[in-house]
N, C-alpha and C positions, 0 to 999 in steps of 0.2 A: 083267653083261649080256653075252651072247654076241654074236658078229657077226651071226647071223641075227636076233636080237632088235633089234639096232641098225638093220638094213636094213628090217625090218618097221615099226619105229617111224617111220623116215624116210619110208617110203612112205605110212603113215597120215597123217603131218603134211602131206605134199605134197598129198594128195587132200582132206584137210580144208580146207586153204587154198584149193584150187580150188573147192570147194563154197561157200566164203564169198564169193568174188569174182566168180564167173561171171555172176551176175545183174546185177552193177554195170557190166559191160562192154558197150559198144555193138557191138563187132565182134570177130572172132576175133583179129585182130592186137593189139588192146588187151589182151585176155585173155592171150594168149601173152606179151606184154611184161610184164604184171603178174606172171605166174608166173615169168618169168625173173628178176625183181627180188625174189623171195621172200627174206626176211631170212637164212635159214640158208645159209651158204656151201656146205655139202655139197649142198643142194638146188639151188643155182645151178649148181654143177658138174654135177650129175646131169641137170638139164634140158637142158644142152648135149648130153649123150650120150643123153638120153631119146628114145625114138621119138616124133617129132612127131605121128604118127598117133594116139597115145593121147590127147593133148590135143585134137586135132581131133575125134575121136570123142566125147570128153566134152562138148565145146562143142556139137556137133550134137545129141547126146542131150538135153542140158539144154533147148535151144531148141525142139526138136521137141515136147517135153513141155509147153511153154508155149503152143503154138499151138492 
C-alpha cells in the first residue's frame, strides 16, 4: 500500500466514523470530543492538525438536513 492509499484510507475511516456518531451527539462540542477520542492514534493526531472548520461544516450540514 502506497502512502497515498494510506492517507485515503485514513480519511475514509475518519469520515465513516463521523457519520456513525454525529446523530448521537447533542451539541458540536460533544461531537468534536468524540471525534478527538477516535481509536486510531493517527486519527487522533490528525484531528489535532485537521481544520476544525471541516468538522463544523459536517456538523452543520448533518443537522440542517434533519430540520
